[in-house]
N, C-alpha and C positions, 0 to 999 in steps of 0.2 A: 264249596263247589255247589253247583246248580243241580237242583234235583232232576233224576233221569239222566244225568250225564256220564254215569258209570254204572259198571256192575262189579261186584266181588269177583275175583277171580283168584289164580295162583298164590299161595302164601298170603292171602288176605289183601294183595295189593289191588287198588282201584284200577279197572280198564275203562278209559273213556271210549264210549260208544262211538264217537266220531273217528277213532283210529280203525275202525273197519269200512270205512268208506270207500276203500278199494273194491269192496263187493259190489257196489253200485255200477261202477264203471266196466266191471267185469260182467255182470248182469247185461249191461246194455249192449256190449258188443255180441254176446252170446244170443240175445232176443233179436238184435237188427241183422246180423250177418251169419253167425254160426249154426243157427237153428232156425232162425226166420218164423218165430211162433207167433209172429203179429202178420195177420193176414192184409194183401194189399200192395205188396212190394211193388214198385213201379215196373220192374222187369216183366211182370205179367202183362202189361198194358202194351207192350212193345211187338207182341207176337202177331198183332193184326198188321203190321206194316210189311212191304215189300222187302226190306231190308232185313228182316229175320235171317237167323243163321248164326255163323260163326261171330261174325262181326259185333251183332248186337249182343249174343250171350258174353263175349269178352268184354265188350264194354260194361255192360251191367253186372257183371261178375268180379271184373277185375279192377276198375277205375276206384272204387273207394280204398282198396288195399293198396293200391299202387301211388295213390293220393298220400296215404300214410307214410309209405317208404320215402317219398320226396320231402314232407315235411320233418321226420326225423333225420334224415340226412342233414337237411339245413340246420336243425337243432344242434348237432353234434358238431356241425363244421364252423357254425358261428359262435360257438361258446368262448372260445378264446378271445372274441371281439366283443359279443355282446352280454356275456357271462352266463350264467346258470339261469332257466328259467324262473326258478323259485325267488332270483333276486330282482324280480319285476314284479310288483304287486298286482298290477292291471291284469296280469295272466291268470291270477287266481279266479277271475269272474269272466274274463274274455274266453278263455278255452272252453269251459263249461258251458258257456252261453252259445258259442258256436256248434259246439257238439249236439247241444239240444236242439239248436234251430235246424241242423239238418235233418233231424229224425223226422218230422212230420213231413218235410219234404220227400223223402223217400217212399212216402205212403200216399202222396197227393194227386188225386186223379184228374187229368187234364182233357183227355179225349182227343189230343193231337199229338201226334209221334213228336214232331220238332220241338214243341214246348215241352213235351215229358223228357227229351233228352237234354233240354237246357236246364230243367228244375233238375234233373239227376246230377249233371255234372256240378252244378253249384252246390248242391247236398255232398258230393263226393269230396269238394275241395273244402268246405266246412268241415267234413268229418275229419279229412287229413290234418287239417290245423288243428283242430279243438282236441282231438283224441291224441295226437301225437305229443303236444304237450302234456296232455295229463298222464299218460303212460309215464313219461320221463320225469314229470313233478312227484308223482306217486313213488317212482323209483328213488329218488332223492330223499323223500321221508324214509323209507325202507332202509336206506344206506346209512342213514343217522340213528336209528334206533338199534339197540343191542340185538346180537343173533338170537338171543333166548325170546325177545318180543316178537321178531319176525317170524320166528318158527311157529309162534303162537297165532300170531294176527293173520298169516297168509292162509293156513288150511282154514280158520274158522272164516275168513273173508269169503273163500273159495266156495264153502258149503253153503253159506248166506247167499251167495250168487245164484248157485243152482236151484235153492228154494225159491227165490225171486223169479227166476225164468219158468219155474214149475207153477207160479202164481199166476204169472203174465199168460202162459198158456191156456189157462181157464177162462180167459178173457176175449172178446171180441169186438171188431169195429173199432171206432175212435176212443174207446175207453181203454183198449190196449195202448194203442199209439201215445195217448196222453200219460198214461203211466210210465211207458218206456221214455218218453221225452223228459219226465221228470228225473230219472235215474242219473243221468250227467251233472243235472244241477245239485242233487243230492251228495254226489260224490265231490264236487268241486266245493261244495260249503264243508263238508268233513276234512277236505284235505287243508283248506283255509286255517280251519281252527286247529288242525292237529299239527301244522307246520309251525305255529306259534309255541307249541310245546317243547320243539327241539331246535328251532333255527339258531338258539344261543348255544347249543354246544359247540365244542371246538371239534372238527373231525368228524370221527366216529364214535359212538358210545363204548366201543370196546377200546379205545386208546385213553388211557387215563394220564400217563407221565407225560411230561414237558418233552423228554428226549423223543419219544414215539411220536408225539404229535408233530414235532418237527420233521421228523423223518417221514411221516405220512403227508404232510403238507408238501414237502420238497418233491416226493414221488408223484404226487396228486399234479402238482403245477407243471413239472415235465411231461406228463402225460396229457395235460390240458393243452400245452402247446404243441405236441404231436399226437393228435388223435389216431393217427393210423398205425402209431407205435403200439398204442392199446389194443387196436383191432389185431395185430399180430399177437400180441399177448394171450389172445383168446382160443391161439390155436386152432384145432379142427372143431372147437365146439360151436362156432358160427355155422359151420357147415352142417353140422349134426342138427341144430336147431332148425334150419332151414328146409332140411330133407324131412324131418320128423314132420313138420307143419304140412309139406307137400303132400306126404302120403295119407296123413289124417284127412285132408281135404279130398284126397282121391277115394279113399274108403267111404266117405259120407255120401258118395252119388251112387253107390250101388243100389240104394233103396229110396224110392219117393216117399217122404215123409206123410203119414196118413192125417187124419182130422186131428188139429193140434188137442182137442179136448178128449182124445180117445185113450184109454189105458194103455195101448202098445207105445204111444208117443210118449206119455208120461212117465211110464215105467224107466224110458232111458235116463230120465233124471235122477230117478231113485238109484239106478245102478251107477250113476255118476257119483252121486254124494257117497255111496259105499266104497267106490273104488277111490275117491279121493281120500277119504279115511284111511284106507289101508296104505296107499302109497306115501302119505305124509307120516304115518307111523313108521313105515320101513326106512324112509329117508331121515327121519330127525331122531331116532331112537339108536339106530344100529351103529355099529363101530366103521364108519366109513367118514371119508372127507367129501367136501364139496367139489364134483368132477362130473363133467357131461357124460362120463362112461357110465355112473350109476344111472343115469336117466335112460340111456340106451340098454342096457341090461334087462330093463322090464318094459320099455317102450317096444324094442324090437319084437319079442314074443308076443305080447298082446295084438300089435298091429298084424302080424303073420297069421294070428288065430282068426282075425278078422277077415283076411283075405281068403284064408283056407276054407271059412265057412261058406264062401260063394262057391267055391270048388265043389264042395263036399255036399252042401244042401241046397243048390241052386239059387236062382234070383230072387225068390220069393224069402224063403226061411234064411238062408245065407246072406242074403241082401239086408234084411234086417239085423241079424246079427252083427254084420259090418258096421252097420249105420250105430248101433248100440256102442260098439267098440271105438269107433271115431269120435262119438261125443264124450262119452267117458275117458277117453284118452286125451282129448283136447282140454277137458277141465283140469285132469291131472297133471298135464303137461304145463300150461300156463302156470299152476300152483307152484311146481318144483322149479321152473326157470325164474319166476319171481324171486324165489329165495336165492337161486344162482347167482343172479346178477347182483342181488345186495351183496353177498359174499364177495364177490370179484370187486365191487365198488370198495369194499372195506379193505382190502388188500393194499389199496394206494397205487394199484398198477393202471388205474384208469379211474376217471372221474365218475361220479355217479351218472352224470349225463351220458360219458362215453358208454359206459357197462349197460345201462337200460336203454339208451338210444340205439347202439349197435345192437343190442340183444333183440328189442323189438323190431328193428329193421330186418333182422334175419327172420323173425316170426312172420312179418307180414310179406316179406319177399316170398317165404316159403308158401304163404297164402296165394299170393298172386301166381305163382308158378303152378301150384295145385289146381287154380282155376283154369289156366291155361292148358294144364294137361288132362283135365276132367272135360273139357270141351272137345280137345281135339281126340281124346279116346273114345268120348260117347259119339262123336261123329262117325269114328271109324267102325264102332258096333253098329250104328244106324246104317251104314253104307254095306255092311257084311265083310267088311276086311279084317276085322276083329271079333273075336268071341269075348263074352266076361270072363270065362276061364283063363283065357289068354293074358287078358288084362291084369286078372289077380295072381296068376302064376308069374308073369312078368315084373308087377310089384313087389312080390316076395323075393324074388331074385335080387333085384336091384337093392332093396330094405337091407338084406342081407349083407351085400357086398359094402354098402355104405357103412353099416353097423361094424364091420370089421376092421374099416379104416378108422373110424371115431374112437373105437375102444382101444386102439393102439397108441392115442394120444392121451395119457394120464394127466397132463398139465392143464388142459382144456378147463378154464374156470377154477384154477387151483386155489387154495386157500393160503398160500405162503404169502406173506405179508411184506410189504416194502419196507417196513421199518425194521423186520427180521433181518432182511437182506443188507439194509445199510448198515446195521451194527455189526454183522458178520464179516461184512467188507467185502461182499461178494455180489456177483450178478445171479439172476434169476436160475441160470442153469447149474449154479453150483450145489443147489440144494437137492439133497437126495430125500427119500420117505422120512417123514419125522416121526419119531417115537420115542417113549419112554424118556431118558434123560437128556436125549439128543433134542427133543421137541422142547424141553424146559430152558436148555442151555442156549440153542440156536434162534428157535423161533420167539420165546418168551423170556428166557434167564438173563438176558443181556439187554432187554428193552427198556428196562427201568420203569415199567407203567404201574407206579404206586400211586396212592391218592395224595398228590403232592401239589403244591401251588403253582399259579401258573408262571411265576418267575423263578421257582426253583429248578436248579440244574440236575438233570437225573440222568446222565450219561453213564459209560462205561464203569467209571469209579463209584458212582452211586450205586449201580446196579451190582457191582461186587460187594458193596457194603450191604446191601439189601440181600443178596443171596447167602453172605455169612450169617445174617441175622436170621434167615428162614432155617438155615441148616442147625443153627444153636438152639433155635424153639423147636425144631423137628426132633433133635436129640433129647432135649429136656421134657418133652412131652411123649416120647416114645413113639413117634410117628413111623409107620413103615416105610419102606422105598416108594412104594408107589402114592401113599398118602402124602408123603413128602414132595413129589413132584405135583399132586393136586393142590397142596397147600402152597407150592411156589406161585401156582397159577391163579389162584384165588387171591392170593397177596397182591398180585399185579392187576386185579380188579377183572378178571377173566370170568366171563360165564360158564355155566354148566355145558351148554352147546359147544362152545370154543373150546373147553377142557376136552369134550368128547372127541373133536377133531383133530386137535394137536396130539393127543395120547393114542389115538386110533382105539378107542373103548366105547362100549354102547352108553348111551346118555343114562340109563337107570344105574350101570357101575358107576359113571362119574359122579351122579349125585349121592350114590351110597358113599364113596370115598368122602365126598364134601362133608356128609353128615357127621361121619366119624372123626373127620378134622376138626370139626365145630365142637363135637362132643368132648374130645380130648382137650382141645384148648379152651374149653369153658366159654365160648363165644356163642352168639345166636343169630348173626347175621355177618355177610361179608364185610361190611363196613367196620363192625367190631373187630374182625379178625385184621383188618388193613390197620386200623389204629394199634391193635397189638404189635403188629409188626414194626410199625413206624415210632 
């Protein structure tokens, strides 16, 4: 291994630094659009033109995200004909190059309004194409790795992204522009090398057995032929993502950010880092499955606090609190949705392109609607038709109503696998909540996911034999009922986060049970355990 290519990490396993490359893409979008820590965005040059007003604001605020929506829609719709983006090697450098090229164009002074608009449109189209492919391609990578790896890489990458934005905020002029321009190129290089590590894996890293591989591939192929079926499978989650982004965008407009090098502005990123750590721990350690309802359980109260601050403390202090909440919530929101999209793709009910494509369509569509709402509401406030208090109160009311609607849909981005459905011989609506023995038997106990060769059959008969062997060893080594359930999932190659979701226990409890199983069986790794069973 090349020097500097990895760091020591969990259980002494090497972690390739390139695997954190998603952080560069995330930092880029925050630097250019969500925080505008780089001064000189071309929209500032348009105010001298007679056409200034709603049209100009909508153009410069909405065109980049709308271009991304169009690009992502084309990527999803053309997957069945052209294949996944990662299947085209040229995209590994074309997409980052287009994204990087668009960056300085957003800050290019021209002195002429018509030229400025033309340059801005070109930059927006390049951004839509380049970043759209990069979001999806990083998504395909996250859908390949294990849930355990994703829950480590995504939070660390998000924190690194916040630190990068903080660093850029201390720069000025073309130095800052040059650094931000390099971010997509760094992300693309990391993606190209990281993909080489996983491209040979069949299906997803959680699917070990030949039968489950086939079930997963069959479900994925059906989803690829019918992308709108995958969209329906997302349930109300898509609406939840879109509305959350809309209100995050609106909330961020209550305060005009001060000098980027001032401590109030940089304090925002310190809060964002702390908030991401809290949300990441809460979402990965507790006894819960991946569902959009969890996101809304913390997202709604946090956003409501931001809007309420405007009403309670006025436009200055309250507006600043709302701005802090909007940036921190945006970071945490993207972190959690990245994990959710990956888990949804791993179920087989959607391809990785569809999961991340539709997911980021909802994100960017929410951003676009947020820009439109912010412009219209801002105009209403300027004209005296609305007050900031009315905007904040109305936003809280609509947010609460949408939250109630989304929380009633527990299946949004659920973790029920298509392979488990195929084994059980039922459709997606036949599954109730999985827990205890039911989780082992229905979601995993009949999926035959052992460490088998590619040509070995491991359907229900093989799975029954595996189940009998598990029960035999559990009795021989005096495992408790819960340890037996954990043992069965470990024997099928499942990770601790997968066990946490399947048995609805905390990650710490799942890890403790796994340690007890290892100790009683006298093994030191999951592979040794699998070898013992087989």
